[in-house]
C-alpha positions as CSV (number, residue, x, y, z in Angstrom):
1,M,0.0,-0.1,-0.1
2,L,1.5,3.5,-0.9
3,E,1.2,6.6,1.4
4,A,2.3,10.1,0.5
5,I,3.9,12.8,2.7
6,R,3.6,16.7,2.0
7,A,6.3,18.9,3.4
8,R,7.1,22.8,2.9
9,R,10.5,21.5,1.5
10,I,12.1,18.1,0.3
11,V,15.8,18.0,-0.1
12,P,16.2,14.9,-2.6
13,M,19.1,12.8,-2.7
14,Q,19.7,13.4,-6.3
15,G,20.5,16.9,-7.5
16,A,20.7,19.9,-5.0
17,K,17.6,21.7,-6.0
18,V,15.4,21.8,-3.1
19,L,11.4,21.0,-3.8
20,D,9.1,23.6,-2.5
21,D,5.8,22.2,-1.3
22,G,7.4,18.7,-2.0
23,C,5.5,15.5,-1.9
24,L,7.1,12.1,-1.3
25,V,5.3,8.8,-2.0
26,Y,6.6,5.3,-0.4
27,H,5.5,1.9,0.3
28,R,4.2,1.6,3.5
29,A,5.3,-2.0,4.2
30,T,8.9,-1.7,2.8
31,G,9.7,1.9,3.3
32,V,11.2,2.2,-0.4
33,I,10.4,5.4,-2.0
34,Q,8.6,5.4,-5.2
35,M,8.4,9.1,-6.2
36,V,9.5,12.4,-4.8
37,S,7.8,15.8,-6.9
38,R,6.2,19.0,-6.1
39,Y,2.9,18.6,-4.6
40,K,1.2,20.5,-7.5
41,D,2.7,18.3,-10.2
42,I,1.3,14.9,-8.7
43,H,-1.5,15.9,-6.3
44,S,-4.3,14.9,-9.1
45,N,-3.2,11.6,-9.5
46,L,-2.6,10.7,-5.7
47,T,-4.9,7.9,-4.6
48,C,-3.4,7.0,-1.5
49,P,-3.6,8.4,2.0
50,M,-1.4,11.6,2.5
51,K,-0.2,13.1,5.7
52,D,0.8,17.0,5.8
53,L,3.8,17.7,7.9
54,G,3.3,21.2,7.7
55,E,6.1,23.7,8.0
56,V,8.8,21.2,7.8
57,T,12.1,20.4,5.7
58,L,12.5,16.7,4.9
59,T,16.3,15.8,4.2
60,P,17.9,12.5,3.6
61,G,19.5,10.8,6.5
62,V,23.2,11.6,7.3
63,I,25.4,8.5,7.6
64,N,28.9,8.3,8.9
65,A,30.9,6.0,6.7
66,H,34.3,6.0,8.3
């Protein structure tokens, strides 16, 4: 089952462009991200539940690899 999260800003892993009013769609059971886009570009196609986190910035997790 897919779910979506909406946030004021999303910093994707690929590229340095911050998405304002972003939406992240993920598979609930596996946690695998299916899509990251601006909310206005995908909201009309969303059929899954969505949680609006409000005025937050989602960023990738930080990993210390040494």
